[in-house]
C-alpha positions as CSV (number, residue, x, y, z in Angstrom):
1,M,91.7,111.5,153.7
2,V,93.2,108.3,155.1
3,T,89.9,106.5,154.6
4,V,89.7,107.6,150.9
5,L,93.3,106.4,150.3
6,T,92.5,103.1,152.0
7,V,89.5,102.6,149.8
8,I,91.5,103.4,146.7
9,M,94.3,101.1,147.7
10,I,91.8,98.2,148.4
11,G,90.2,98.9,145.0
12,G,93.6,98.8,143.3
13,V,94.5,95.5,144.9
14,V,91.2,93.9,144.0
15,T,91.6,95.1,140.4
16,V,95.1,93.6,140.1
17,V,93.9,90.3,141.6
18,L,91.0,90.1,139.2
19,L,93.1,90.9,136.2
20,L,95.6,88.2,137.2
21,V,92.9,85.6,137.6
22,I,91.3,86.5,134.3
23,R,94.6,86.4,132.5
24,L,95.9,83.2,134.0
25,N,92.7,81.3,133.3
26,E,93.2,81.9,129.5
27,A,95.4,78.8,128.9
28,P,97.1,78.5,125.6
29,A,96.1,75.7,123.2
30,P,98.1,72.5,124.0
31,L,100.7,71.4,121.5
32,P,99.9,68.1,119.8
33,L,101.9,65.2,121.2
34,P,102.8,62.2,119.0
35,Q,100.9,59.0,119.7
36,Q,104.1,56.9,119.5
37,I,107.8,57.5,119.0
38,T,110.1,54.9,117.5
39,L,113.6,55.2,119.0
40,P,116.7,53.6,117.5
41,D,117.7,50.2,118.9
42,G,119.2,50.4,122.4
43,A,118.0,54.0,123.0
44,T,116.1,54.9,126.2
45,A,114.4,58.2,126.5
46,T,115.2,60.5,129.5
47,A,113.6,63.7,128.4
48,F,111.1,65.0,125.8
49,T,110.4,68.5,124.4
50,V,108.1,69.9,121.7
51,G,108.7,72.7,119.3
52,S,106.5,74.3,116.7
53,D,107.0,71.7,114.0
54,W,109.4,69.2,115.7
55,F,109.8,67.3,118.9
56,G,113.0,66.1,120.6
57,V,114.0,63.2,122.7
58,V,117.1,63.1,124.9
59,T,118.5,59.6,125.3
60,E,120.6,57.9,128.0
61,N,123.4,57.7,125.3
62,N,123.7,61.6,125.5
63,E,122.0,62.1,122.2
64,I,119.2,64.5,121.2
65,L,117.0,63.0,118.5
66,I,115.0,65.6,116.6
67,Y,111.8,64.3,114.9
68,D,109.4,65.9,112.4
69,Q,106.1,66.7,114.0
70,A,104.0,65.9,111.0
71,T,105.6,62.7,109.7
72,G,107.4,61.4,112.8
73,A,110.6,61.0,110.7
74,L,114.0,61.5,112.3
75,R,115.4,64.9,111.2
76,Q,118.6,65.2,113.1
77,T,120.7,63.5,115.7
78,I,122.9,65.6,118.0
79,V,125.6,63.9,120.0
80,L,126.4,65.5,123.4
81,E,130.0,65.2,124.6
């Protein structure tokens, strides 16, 4: 009985590991990154993030600049206090 339970437990662990390996190898498609970003004069980027149709840049001046993904045009500026 103990042997049967051990074999079943080993089979379960192997199954879980195989499912994890298969699932983690399916990487999502990478989001497109802009080739170049034109920041306002005097702005230095400290962070960058990408959304579905926008990308954002955090500057040293405590501003978040939101750009349009397709055109690269500045959509919004958010000032952090």
